[in-house]
N, C-alpha and C positions, 0 to 999 in steps of 0.2 A: 487541477480539475475538481469540480464539485463532486464530492463523494455520493451525493444523493441521486446523481444521474449519470448513467454510463451509456452513451450512444455508441460506444465501440464494441459492445458485447455482440458476438456473432449470433446469427439466427434470430434476431429480434424483429418481430413484425413492425412495420412502420405505418400501417393503416388498419382500420378496423371498423366494423359496424356494431354499435352497442345499443341495446334497448334500455332506456333510462326509466327510473321510478317503477321498477318491477323486478321480480326474481323469476319470472316465467318467460320462456321464449315467445316471441311474436306478440308480446304485450308491451305496455308502456309506450314510450316515444322513441323511435329509432333515430340515430344520428351517425353519420360517418365521421371518423376522426383521422386526420392526416398529420403525421409528424414530418415537418420540412427540415431540411438540413441547414437552410439559411433563409433570411428574410426575403420576401418578394414585395414589390410595390406595384405589380400589374393587377389593378382592380378587376379588369375584364377577365383575366386568367382565372381569378378566384370564382367569379360568377359562372364561367364556362365549366369549370371542374364541378362546382356545386350542381349545375344542371345535369352533368353526366352521371352523378351519383343518384339523382332522382329520389332523394330522401328529404324529410322535413327540414333537416339541418345538416350542414357540413362544417366541422370544426377544424381549424388549421392551427397547429402548434409549432412554435420554434423556441428552442432553448435560449434563455437570456444569460449571457456570459458576464455581464456587468450590471446587475440589477440595481446596485446602489446609485449608479449614475443616472439610471432611468427614473428612479422614484425620489431621489434625494432624501431617502428615509433610512437612517442608520439603525432603525429598530428591527429591520428584517435580518434574521439569523442566517449566516452563511451555510448552515446545515440543511436548509430547506431547498427542495427542488423548485426551480423558477422557470416559467415559460410565458411567452406572449401567446395569447389566445384570441383568435378572430372567428366570428360566426357568420356564415353565409347561407342564404337561400338563393335559388337561381335569379330572383329579381333584384336582390340588394344585399348589402351587409347589414347585420343586425347589431344593435348596440348592447343588448343584454339577452342571454339565453340560459335559462336554468337547466333544462334537460341536456343541452349541449355541453355545459360545464360539467355536469354529473357524468356524462358519457366520456368526456375527455379525461376526467379524473380516474374513472374506472379503467380506461384503456391504459393509462400510465401506471396505475397501481398493480394491475394484473399481468401486464406484459413483461415485467421485469425491468422496465426502463426507469423506474423510480424505486429507490430503496427506503426513502423517508416515508413517514406517515402524514406529512403535511406538504401541500403544493401551493405555491403562490402564482397566480395568473395575473399578468398585466393586460388589461382589456380597455375597451372604449368607455367602460363604466368604472374605471379605476382598478385598484388591486383587489382581487377576489381570492379568498382562501378556501381550500378544500382539505378536509381532514379525513383520514381513514379511522373509523370508529369500530373496533371489534365487537361483534355480537355473539359469536361462539368461536370454537376452534377453527372452523372452516369458513365462516360467514362474517361479513362486515357490512356496515352502512357507510355511506359517504355523506359528510356534513359540509354544506356550502354556506359561507358567510356572505350574505347579499345585503345591499342597502334596502331599508324600508321604503316603500313607495307611498307618499302622502296622497290623501284623497280630498276632494272638494265636492260640495253639493252640485247637482246638475238640474237644469230646468225641467220641471215636471210637465211642462207643456209638450214635451217630446214623447211622453208615455204612450199615447195612442199609436204613433207610427212605429215605435220600438216594439210594442206588443204585437202589431201586425207582422213585423219582420220575424218575430219569434213564434209564429203560428198561432197567435191569439192568446199567448200565455199571460197570466195575471201578473202585473209588475207592481211590487209594493215599495220599491225604493230604487233610486238612481244615484250613482256617484261617478266621478270622473277622476282619473289620476292626473296629478299636476305635472308629471314628468313627460309622458308620451301621449297624454290625452286619450287613454284607453277608457272605454265606457264599462262600468260595472252595473249590471242589472240584477236586482235581488228578486227572487221568486218566493212564493210562500212555503215551499217544501222541497225536499230532495227529490221526491217523486216527480214534481213538476219539472225539475232539471233533467232527469233521465228521460221523461216522456216527451220533452220538447221536440218539435219538428221545425228546424230552422229553415227560413226562406232566404237563401243566400243572395239572391238578386236584391231583395229588400234590405238585407243587412248591409250590403255595399252602400246603401243610401243613408245608413244610420250615422250619427255623429261619432267621432272618435276613430282611432286607428284600428283597434280590435274591439270586439264585444265579449265581455266576460260575464257569464251568468252564474249565479250561485243561489243556494238555498240551504236551510238547516237539514242535517242528515236525519234519517228516520231513527226513532228511539231503538236502542239495542243493536244498531248496526256496527258499533265500534268506531264510528266516525263522528266528527263534529259538524262538518258541512260538506256538501257536494259542489262541484263546479263543472263548467264546460267553457271552452274558449273558441270563438269563431273569428277568423281573420281573412275573409275573401279579398279585402283590399291589399293584403300582403301576399296573396297568391296561395293561401292555405285556408280552405273552407273551414275545417275543424282541426284545431291543434290537439294532438292525442293527449299530451300532458305538458302543461306550461308552468315551469318553476317560477319564472319571473312574475307571472300573474298572481301567484300566491304571496308575493311580497306586498301586494296591495290587499289581497283578501285577508291576510293575517291581521293587518291593521284594522280592517272593517269588523271582522268577527271578534276581535279583542274587545272592542267597545260594546258589541252586542251581547257577548257571553260573559264578559268580565273576567277573562283569563288570558294567559299568554302562550299556553301550549295547546297544540291542536294536532289531530290526525285528520287529514283531508283526503277525499277521494275525487279524482277527476273522472266523471262518468262518460267519457268518450267510448266509442266502440272497442278500442284496445284497453282502455282503463289504466289507471295509475294511482299509486298511494304515496302521499307526502306527509312526513312528520315535520311540524313547524314549531319554532319558538320565536316569539317576538321580544326583542331586547329594546324596550322603550328608551332606556337611558342612553344607549349608544346609537339608537335609530337604525338597528340592524334586524334582519330576519335570518335565522338559521334554518336551512332546509335540509332534512335528512331523507335519504332514499337509497334503494338498492339498484343494481344494474346487472345486465347479463350480456356477454359478448356473443354475437351471432356469427361474425366472420372475422378473420385476421388475414392480412395480405401485405404486399409490399407496394410502396408508393415511391417511384423514382423520378427525380426532376433534374434536368440539366438545362441551364438557362441559355446555352449557346450550342449550335451545331459545330462539329469539327469542320475544318476547311479542306480536308484531304479527299481523295477519291478512293472509293472502294473497288478492289479488284478481286474477282472470283474466277479461278481456273483460267486466267489469261483474258477474260472478258471484263470490260469496264462497265460498271453499273452507275447509275446516277446517285447523287448524294442521298436522295430520298429513298431509293431502293436499298441502300446500305442500312438505313435506319430501320426499314421494315424487316430486313433480314435479321438485324440485331435483336429486334423486338421478338421475332419468332424464336430465335435461339434462346433468349432468356426464358420464355414460357416453356419451351421444350425442356430445358435443364431443370426448371422448377418442378414441372409435372413429373419428369422422370424420377426426381428425388422423392416426390410425394408418393409415387406409386411403389417405390422401394421402401416406404415407411420412414423416410428421413425428412425432417422439416428444414434441412439446411438450405442456405442460399449462397450463391457464389459472389465473391468479392468483386468480380468483374462487373456486376450490375451497377455498382456505384460509379463506374467510369464510362458506362455505355452512353453513346451520344443520343440521348432522347430529349425531346422538349417536355413531354409529359407522358407518364405511363401509370396506369392504374390497374392493378390485378386483384380480383376478388375471388374467393373460393367459397363454395357451398357444396358439401358432399363431393361428388365427382365432377361437378361442373365448374368451369373456370371462365371468367370474363376478363378480357384484356381491352381496356379502353385507351385509345391513343389520340392525343390532341396535338396536331402539328400546326404551329402558328408562327414559325420563324420568318422574319422579314427577308431572310436569304432565299426563301423558297418563293416560286411564282404563284403559289396558291395556298389556301388554308384547308387542311383536311381534318375532319372530325369523324371518327368512325369507331366501331366496336367489333372485336373479334370474340365470339362466344365459342368456347371449346368444350365439347362433351368427351371426356377422356375415355368413357366406356364404349361409346358408339363410334368414336373417331371422327365426329362431325365438327365442322367449323362453320360458323355463321358470321357473315360480314354485314354490318349495317352502317349506313352513312354515305357520305359523298366520296366514294372510292370505287375505282374500276375493278371489279372482281377478277377480270382477266389478268390485270397487273399483279394482283395478290397471288394468283395461281402461279405466275412466272416467278414471283419472289419465293414461294414455297418450293418450287422446283429447284431453284438455285440453292435452297437450304437443305436439299436432299429429301423433300417431302413430296409424295405423289398427291396431286389434287385434281379434281375435275368439277366442272360447273354442273350442278344438279338441275337448275332451272333458271330460265331467263325471266326474272320477275319484273324488276325495274332498275333504274340506275342507282336507286338509293337503298335497296335491300336485296341482297343476293345470298344464296346458300351454296356452299361448296362442300365436298367431302375430301378429307386428307387422311393420310395414314396416321395411325395412333403414334404418339411419341413413345420412344422406347428408352 
């Protein structure tokens, strides 16, 4: 086994929410990171899970056991940690995502899953390298090695319509990337970038996939240029911090400022800082940034349901009922350990018959999201169970019968009652606190 990665260590979180390109909580760009035990080829499953997280990006990692055969490149050292990395938003899979890669790297470096200082990711954009760069005894930056994005001139006849979409901003230059046809709009100042009021309906009619605006940073700010990124066509009105966009911006500002090293600020409401180096010789851009973990959790996947029948105190329950009971028991055990000050997780989780289980923790609140889509079942269920450990409240959301859940909780030894008859898609119940 590769010594740089140890998936067998106990108590390791397998999912997390990370804010990228910041060292402050609730700043930068958030992304969910999910470590899968094996490859999946169900495109719709990835999209569904991405929608359940409801974050700008969801990253899926799987360990690569034979990287040499994947890349046919013997230059990769066997001491490096290697993973396949895919990026998803609810609408589609994304070919390249800078903040998602930074988030995935931070998750692996800080969770104990990777002991090396270098990670190789196999992605739709080729092999990407992430390095841990010490900054002080307790702090570090992550350096990403991305391809430079080439630019081409764009038709100046589009300036009036683009200016209108940007709230009447003065446009002094237009470029377009030759890879994804992203539009770069240059404004006269960083203040013009921060003050801009985007008209998203109009931006949807603009050329290009996304619209990247940029302008020179104010003197004395400590930055070289500002930026913002709008992508309503991609389902994201404003991207909080976009690393891949800066692979094009580095190329643009290198010609304008006559240098290769930059400190950039993305002036979105959350904000983010990127350190950039343009390597013209190798046509690469090195992006450096910090990240912070907001949540850690467990992400359990089993691709097939068991074929047996669940029996409880002599009564036979349906296969689906068995799964709900198992899910509740997992959360109960986990919350019980958390309340006792232990972060341990039970080995039985790995063999529990679930199609998909997502558990997120923030303070004393827990969210269990279950996606049931087995062809062996006569229906598809997508629902969430939100658990307030302090108040002992359980909220069920989605296409699920709350009376059925109450029955399930009762069979699991939990008292539950329906607090209100709201509608078929959103019900609230009260259950006894896990002990």
